[in-house]
C-alpha positions as CSV (number, residue, x, y, z in Angstrom):
1,X,4.5,9.3,25.1
2,X,3.1,5.8,25.0
3,X,1.3,3.5,22.6
4,X,-1.0,0.8,23.9
5,X,-2.9,-1.8,21.9
6,X,-6.6,-1.6,22.6
7,X,-7.9,-4.1,20.0
8,X,-6.3,-6.2,17.3
9,X,-7.5,-8.6,14.7
10,X,-6.3,-9.4,11.2
11,X,-8.0,-6.4,9.6
12,X,-7.9,-3.6,12.2
13,X,-5.5,-2.4,14.9
14,X,-6.8,0.0,17.5
15,X,-4.2,1.9,19.6
16,X,-4.3,4.4,22.4
17,X,-1.6,7.2,22.1
18,X,-1.1,9.0,25.4
19,X,1.0,12.0,26.6
20,X,0.9,13.4,23.0
21,X,-0.5,16.4,21.2
22,X,-2.4,16.9,17.9
23,X,0.8,17.5,16.0
24,X,2.4,14.2,17.0
25,X,-0.9,12.2,16.4
26,X,-1.3,13.8,13.0
27,X,2.4,13.2,12.1
28,X,2.0,9.5,12.9
29,X,-1.2,9.2,10.9
30,X,0.3,11.0,7.9
31,X,3.5,8.9,8.0
32,X,1.4,5.7,7.9
33,X,-0.6,7.0,5.0
34,X,1.9,8.7,2.8
35,X,5.5,8.2,3.9
36,X,5.8,4.4,4.0
37,X,6.6,3.0,0.6
38,X,4.2,0.5,-1.0
39,X,4.3,-1.6,-4.2
40,X,1.7,-0.8,-6.9
41,X,1.5,-0.8,-10.7
42,X,3.1,2.2,-12.5
43,X,2.8,1.2,-16.1
44,X,0.6,-1.3,-18.0
45,X,1.0,-2.5,-21.5
46,X,-2.1,-4.4,-22.7
47,X,-1.5,-6.7,-25.7
48,X,-5.0,-8.3,-25.7
49,X,-8.2,-7.2,-24.0
50,X,-11.4,-9.0,-25.0
51,X,-12.9,-8.3,-21.6
52,X,-16.0,-6.1,-21.2
53,X,-13.7,-3.4,-19.7
54,X,-12.1,-0.5,-21.6
55,X,-8.3,-0.5,-21.4
56,X,-8.4,2.6,-19.2
57,X,-10.7,1.0,-16.7
58,X,-8.7,-2.2,-16.7
59,X,-5.5,-0.1,-16.1
60,X,-7.2,1.7,-13.2
61,X,-8.3,-1.6,-11.6
62,X,-4.8,-3.2,-11.9
63,X,-3.2,0.0,-10.7
64,X,-5.2,-0.1,-7.4
65,X,-4.0,-3.7,-6.5
66,X,-1.3,-3.5,-3.8
67,X,1.5,-6.1,-3.7
68,X,3.6,-7.5,-0.9
69,X,7.0,-5.9,-0.8
70,X,10.0,-8.1,-1.5
71,X,13.0,-7.8,0.8
72,X,15.5,-6.8,-1.9
73,X,13.3,-4.0,-3.4
74,X,14.0,-0.4,-2.4
75,X,12.1,2.8,-3.0
76,X,12.0,3.6,-6.7
77,X,12.8,0.0,-7.8
78,X,10.3,-1.9,-10.0
79,X,9.0,-5.4,-10.3
80,X,7.8,-6.8,-13.6
81,X,4.3,-8.2,-13.7
82,X,2.4,-10.2,-16.3
83,X,-1.0,-11.8,-16.9
84,X,-2.2,-14.1,-19.6
85,X,-5.7,-15.6,-19.3
86,X,-8.3,-17.1,-21.6
87,X,-12.0,-17.5,-20.9
88,X,-14.3,-18.6,-19.7
89,X,-12.9,-17.4,-16.3
90,X,-12.9,-14.8,-13.6
91,X,-9.6,-12.9,-13.8
92,X,-8.4,-12.0,-10.3
93,X,-5.3,-10.4,-8.8
94,X,-3.8,-13.8,-8.0
95,X,-3.6,-14.5,-11.7
96,X,-0.9,-11.8,-12.0
97,X,2.6,-13.2,-11.9
98,X,5.7,-11.3,-10.9
99,X,9.4,-11.7,-11.7
100,X,10.0,-11.6,-8.0
101,X,8.4,-14.5,-6.0
102,X,8.0,-12.3,-2.9
103,X,5.7,-9.8,-4.8
104,X,2.2,-11.1,-4.5
105,X,-1.2,-9.3,-4.6
106,X,-2.3,-8.4,-1.0
107,X,-5.8,-9.7,-1.8
108,X,-7.5,-11.6,-4.5
109,X,-9.5,-8.7,-6.0
110,X,-11.6,-9.5,-9.0
111,X,-10.3,-7.7,-12.1
112,X,-12.8,-8.9,-14.8
113,X,-14.8,-11.7,-16.4
114,X,-13.8,-13.4,-19.6
115,X,-16.3,-15.3,-21.8
116,X,-15.5,-18.3,-23.9
117,X,-12.7,-17.7,-26.5
118,X,-11.9,-14.2,-25.0
119,X,-8.5,-13.4,-23.6
120,X,-6.6,-10.8,-21.5
121,X,-2.9,-10.3,-21.7
122,X,-0.7,-7.6,-20.3
123,X,2.7,-6.8,-18.9
124,X,3.3,-4.1,-16.2
125,X,5.9,-2.6,-14.0
126,X,5.1,-2.1,-10.3
127,X,7.1,0.5,-8.5
128,X,7.9,1.0,-4.8
129,X,6.8,4.5,-3.9
130,X,5.0,6.5,-1.2
131,X,1.6,8.0,-1.0
132,X,3.2,11.4,-1.6
133,X,3.5,10.4,-5.3
134,X,0.1,8.8,-5.8
135,X,-2.9,7.7,-3.7
136,X,-2.5,4.1,-4.8
137,X,0.7,4.0,-2.7
138,X,-1.0,4.9,0.5
139,X,-0.2,2.5,3.3
140,X,-3.8,2.2,4.6
141,X,-6.8,3.9,6.0
142,X,-5.8,5.5,9.3
143,X,-7.8,7.7,11.5
144,X,-7.8,8.9,15.1
145,X,-10.0,10.8,17.5
146,X,-9.0,12.8,20.5
147,X,-10.5,11.1,23.6
148,X,-9.0,13.1,26.4
149,X,-6.4,15.8,26.9
150,X,-3.2,14.3,25.4
151,X,-4.9,11.0,24.5
152,X,-5.8,9.7,21.0
153,X,-7.5,6.6,19.8
154,X,-6.1,5.3,16.5
155,X,-7.7,2.9,14.0
156,X,-5.3,1.4,11.6
157,X,-6.4,-0.6,8.6
158,X,-3.5,-1.5,6.3
159,X,-4.4,-1.8,2.6
160,X,-0.8,-2.3,1.5
161,X,1.7,-5.1,1.7
162,X,2.2,-4.5,5.5
163,X,0.5,-5.9,8.5
164,X,-1.1,-3.2,10.6
165,X,1.7,-3.5,13.2
166,X,4.4,-3.5,10.5
167,X,2.8,-0.4,8.9
168,X,2.9,1.4,12.3
169,X,6.5,0.4,12.9
170,X,7.6,1.5,9.4
171,X,5.9,4.9,10.0
172,X,7.7,5.3,13.3
173,X,11.0,4.4,11.6
174,X,10.3,7.0,8.9
175,X,9.6,9.7,11.5
176,X,12.8,8.9,13.4
177,X,14.8,9.1,10.1
178,X,13.1,12.5,9.3
179,X,13.9,13.8,12.8
180,X,17.5,12.7,12.6
181,X,17.9,14.4,9.2
182,X,16.2,17.6,10.6
183,X,18.6,17.6,13.6
184,X,21.6,17.3,11.2
185,X,20.4,20.2,9.1
186,X,19.8,22.4,12.2
187,X,23.4,21.6,13.4
188,X,24.7,22.8,10.0
189,X,23.1,26.2,10.4
């Protein structure tokens, strides 16, 4: 089995997987999507919301913002987030502050607009979890197509705190860990 980079830029990584079958290709795709932990908002407590958005819509928008993953945060750990803004302004993901300097929004997504004398204030907890727990924790948009017998072309677009190559490597590491655990359990039979 071999992986070869076909095309790479900041947004997309295209790879060719050879000497593999559909089960291996799909395992790699699913591992990148749902087995690699990402950091996203779990709970949100809004103390002031004069924006045009209902609290539920605001919570959904903030919940979909991925954050970079600090080195010292492990799966299940949380990072405290806060935002306090007054209008007139456009509120974006970069306005959110974290109690861990390494946790930053992956992109500067627009959250809402605030008019003159309007304010938005909230506190939140972001949790490191996998896509198995919620879609907001998916590592990215990953697809593949079978191009020849035993050959697959992957398109990887990370939407998480990982670069495309780091997401791929993290998925490979997860698969290796899962296989090692499987081998141990089989030996115990």
